[in-house]
KETI-113672 format. One line per 8 residues: number of its first residue (from 1); for each residue x, y, z of C-alpha. Coordinates in steps of 0.25 Angstrom, whole numbers, m for minus. Layout:
% residues N
NUM> X/Y/Z | ...
% end
This chain:
% residues 383
1> 431/162/219 | 436/170/208 | 447/179/208 | 447/191/198 | 460/196/192 | 458/211/197 | 472/213/189 | 463/212/175
9> 466/223/166 | 455/232/164 | 457/241/151 | 452/253/150 | 448/258/135 | 456/269/133 | 448/281/127 | 456/289/116
17> 458/303/117 | 449/314/111 | 457/321/101 | 458/336/104 | 450/344/93 | 449/359/91 | 435/361/96 | 434/372/109
25> 427/366/119 | 413/373/126 | 423/377/137 | 433/384/127 | 424/391/117 | 418/397/132 | 430/401/135 | 433/408/121
33> 422/416/122 | 422/432/128 | 421/434/142 | 408/439/147 | 400/435/134 | 393/425/141 | 394/412/133 | 391/419/118
41> 398/422/109 | 397/435/100 | 389/429/89 | 379/424/98 | 377/435/105 | 375/446/94 | 365/433/87 | 357/434/100
49> 358/450/99 | 354/451/85 | 343/440/87 | 338/448/100 | 337/461/93 | 330/454/80 | 320/449/90 | 317/461/98
57> 317/470/83 | 303/462/80 | 297/465/93 | 302/480/91 | 296/481/77 | 282/475/79 | 281/484/90 | 285/496/81
65> 275/491/72 | 264/492/83 | 268/504/88 | 267/511/75 | 255/505/72 | 247/509/85 | 253/522/85 | 249/526/71
73> 235/520/74 | 232/525/87 | 224/538/81 | 216/529/75 | 213/518/85 | 207/531/96 | 200/539/85 | 185/537/86
81> 180/530/74 | 171/536/68 | 179/547/67 | 189/538/59 | 177/535/50 | 175/547/47 | 190/551/44 | 195/539/37
89> 191/539/24 | 192/524/19 | 186/519/31 | 171/521/26 | 166/527/37 | 170/514/45 | 178/516/61 | 193/511/61
97> 189/498/68 | 177/497/58 | 187/497/46 | 197/488/54 | 188/477/55 | 184/478/43 | 199/477/37 | 202/468/48
105> 190/458/43 | 196/458/28 | 209/457/32 | 205/444/40 | 197/439/29 | 208/441/17 | 217/433/27 | 207/421/31
113> 205/419/17 | 219/417/13 | 222/408/23 | 210/400/21 | 216/398/7 | 231/399/10 | 232/390/21 | 228/376/15
121> 234/380/0 | 248/380/8 | 248/369/18 | 244/362/5 | 255/367/m3 | 264/365/10 | 262/350/10 | 262/349/m4
129> 277/355/m4 | 281/348/9 | 276/335/8 | 272/331/m9 | 280/339/m17 | 294/333/m21 | 305/340/m13 | 310/347/m26
137> 296/354/m30 | 294/358/m17 | 305/365/m15 | 301/372/m28 | 286/375/m23 | 292/379/m9 | 299/391/m18 | 287/393/m26
145> 279/397/m13 | 290/404/m6 | 291/412/m18 | 277/415/m19 | 279/421/m5 | 288/431/m11 | 277/438/m20 | 273/452/m16
153> 259/454/m13 | 258/465/m23 | 260/453/m33 | 250/443/m26 | 240/456/m27 | 242/460/m41 | 240/445/m46 | 228/443/m37
161> 222/454/m43 | 225/452/m59 | 226/438/m60 | 219/429/m48 | 208/437/m48 | 201/437/m61 | 205/421/m58 | 197/421/m46
169> 183/427/m50 | 177/415/m57 | 183/407/m44 | 176/418/m36 | 164/417/m46 | 162/402/m43 | 164/402/m28 | 153/413/m28
177> 143/404/m36 | 146/392/m27 | 146/399/m14 | 135/409/m14 | 122/399/m16 | 127/392/m4 | 128/405/4 | 117/409/0
185> 109/397/3 | 116/399/17 | 115/414/22 | 102/418/11 | 102/429/2 | 97/443/5 | 87/447/m4 | 83/464/m5
193> 68/468/m5 | 60/480/m12 | 60/488/0 | 77/485/m1 | 76/477/12 | 84/463/12 | 80/450/17 | 87/438/18
201> 83/425/11 | 87/412/15 | 99/406/20 | 101/397/32 | 96/402/46 | 107/411/52 | 113/413/42 | 106/421/33
209> 103/430/47 | 119/432/47 | 119/435/32 | 107/444/32 | 113/451/44 | 128/450/44 | 135/456/33 | 147/449/38
217> 141/434/36 | 152/424/29 | 140/418/23 | 132/428/15 | 128/426/2 | 138/437/m2 | 151/431/3 | 152/421/m9
225> 147/433/m20 | 157/436/m28 | 158/450/m36 | 171/453/m47 | 181/456/m47 | 188/448/m37 | 193/457/m27 | 188/452/m14
233> 194/445/m1 | 194/433/m6 | 203/437/m17 | 211/443/m7 | 212/432/1 | 215/421/m11 | 228/432/m14 | 232/433/2
241> 231/416/2 | 240/417/m11 | 250/425/m4 | 250/418/11 | 251/405/3 | 266/403/2 | 268/408/16 | 259/398/23
249> 264/387/13 | 278/390/15 | 277/389/31 | 268/378/30 | 278/370/20 | 289/372/31 | 283/367/42 | 277/355/35
257> 293/351/30 | 295/352/46 | 285/339/48 | 294/329/55 | 297/318/43 | 296/306/54 | 282/311/57 | 279/310/41
265> 288/296/37 | 281/289/50 | 266/294/47 | 270/289/33 | 275/277/38 | 262/274/45 | 254/273/35 | 248/286/31
273> 248/294/18 | 253/306/16 | 242/315/17 | 239/309/30 | 253/311/35 | 252/326/30 | 238/327/38 | 244/320/53
281> 259/324/51 | 263/336/43 | 250/345/45 | 250/343/62 | 266/346/62 | 263/358/53 | 251/363/58 | 257/374/66
289> 265/379/54 | 253/381/47 | 246/388/56 | 259/397/56 | 260/398/43 | 245/402/41 | 246/413/52 | 260/419/44
297> 252/420/30 | 239/426/37 | 247/436/43 | 252/439/29 | 238/439/25 | 234/450/36 | 245/460/31 | 243/458/16
305> 239/470/9 | 243/473/m6 | 238/459/m11 | 224/462/m5 | 223/477/m10 | 227/473/m22 | 216/462/m23 | 205/465/m14
313> 194/475/m16 | 193/481/m3 | 182/484/5 | 175/485/19 | 167/475/23 | 166/464/32 | 159/452/26 | 163/439/17
321> 160/442/4 | 174/435/0 | 171/437/m15 | 167/452/m14 | 175/464/m18 | 175/476/m9 | 173/469/2 | 186/467/11
329> 198/475/14 | 211/471/24 | 219/480/33 | 232/479/24 | 225/483/11 | 217/495/17 | 231/499/24 | 237/499/10
337> 226/504/2 | 224/517/11 | 236/520/17 | 244/526/6 | 232/536/5 | 230/538/20 | 234/550/30 | 234/554/44
345> 223/546/51 | 219/536/39 | 234/532/40 | 233/529/55 | 219/521/53 | 227/512/42 | 239/510/53 | 230/506/62
353> 222/495/54 | 238/490/52 | 237/490/67 | 226/481/66 | 232/473/57 | 245/471/65 | 238/468/76 | 230/456/68
361> 242/452/62 | 249/451/75 | 236/443/83 | 236/434/70 | 250/432/71 | 248/429/88 | 238/418/87 | 245/412/73
369> 257/409/85 | 248/404/94 | 242/396/85 | 254/390/78 | 260/387/94 | 247/379/97 | 248/371/85 | 262/369/87
377> 261/364/101 | 251/354/96 | 255/351/84 | 258/338/78 | 273/338/77 | 272/339/93 | 266/326/94
% end
């Protein structure tokens, strides 16, 4: 049996002493606070109070605007429509809800045209700046885009009325000559008989009936008929698209720049081309940002006033004659056009239109938030 010497010395490593520092411990910091402060410094409490007041002030401001619009337009909402049609000269015999429906249609039509034109261009410009352009050139492009957003709307209106409209006339003429035969083949053409009756010739079954009986039918032969000058709803949509383009582009560019670099490099390492990487990584990751930027641009387009007032020849029609003047009008342009000479019940009539525009904008933003939340939940960034 082997005996173990219990007297063997065991050396214990000595732990060096930590040099004293001047940094106060947590207990010392808590002791330095004033009694009754709840563990918070004066700056923290001040900042928290200012933030709370700022948040509440937004709700108060929103509620005050809605209350003003509702109280000022309450007389219009309870007055019979026939009485308003007789007392409001610019309503042209329409009731309030008929007039509001016509202007709502024009507002939504111009905004949708603007989105259809602006969103593809904005996404393309944002991808060009974020993934194709050298860094120095990208910063210059970004500066130009941000500068474009600062141009006043009245300047866009002047430029569109005196410069863009003559340029667009031959383009509108070409579109009309190209699309009108196609629409005539789809929906047929009207023909007046000697006794004054109108008959519909040609067209596909069902489409010709819709074009003959529904004035708002979007595929009618007059939908693409261009009547000079080019002060139509399509020109207004083009101006709006140029105005909302920098907003959508700037936000989309920032979203694309937030794409994880490792995911992009991994996609390229697996053999994907740059376009395949953008399609599989960048666009899914930025989908919610594209939607939110588009909805923000839509909110700008819904409330735009001066540019449309200067470019658009107003009318009170519900149709899709996009290249004919004197067909459509928007809520904001009608308010700006009529309010300086309005008084009494006419002012209340226009304020009621403003209430409807306020509600439309609120609903659009609410829907946008829901869409953004949905896309953010299922975006490629969460995969």
